[in-house]
C-alpha positions in Angstrom: 30.5 70.7 105.5 33.2 68.0 106.6 36.1 69.9 109.1 39.2 68.5 109.4 38.3 66.7 112.1 36.9 64.2 110.8 39.3 64.3 107.2 41.2 61.9 109.2 40.7 58.6 110.8 42.0 58.1 114.0 44.0 55.3 114.4 46.5 54.1 117.1 49.7 52.9 116.3 52.0 51.0 118.0 55.6 52.2 117.3 58.0 49.1 119.6 60.7 50.7 121.5 64.0 50.4 119.4 66.7 47.3 121.0 69.5 48.7 122.2 72.1 47.4 120.1 75.6 46.8 122.4 77.8 48.5 122.7 80.9 47.4 125.2 81.9 44.3 126.9 79.2 42.1 129.7 83.0 41.4 130.8 85.2 44.1 130.2 83.4 46.9 129.3 85.9 47.5 126.2 83.6 49.7 123.3 83.1 45.8 120.6 84.6 46.8 117.5 82.8 45.3 114.6 86.2 43.3 113.7 86.3 41.4 117.2 83.5 40.5 118.4 82.6 38.0 119.4 78.6 36.8 119.9 77.5 34.2 122.4 73.8 33.0 123.8 72.0 37.1 122.8 75.7 39.1 123.5 78.3 40.6 122.5 81.6 40.3 123.5 85.2 42.0 122.5 87.5 37.8 122.6 86.8 34.5 124.2 88.8 35.1 127.1 86.5 37.5 127.9 83.4 34.7 127.5 85.1 32.8 129.6 85.5 35.2 132.6 82.6 36.7 132.3 81.1 32.7 132.9 83.3 32.4 135.1 82.1 35.2 137.2 78.4 34.4 136.7 79.2 31.5 138.4 81.2 32.7 140.7 78.8 34.5 142.0 76.3 31.7 141.9 77.3 29.8 145.0 
């Protein structure tokens, strides 16, 4: 008679961690709505104005 453990093969399935969906603008921290979103360089912003201000802010921090 075969035991229960021998019937099921021991397969280690590696699952990828789910990538979290960005819900807030990186510049102003407002919630991003589907109708009004601006995508640049792999990140979402609420408007083009927020994207520009984020770029300016990051450049001024580098100096």
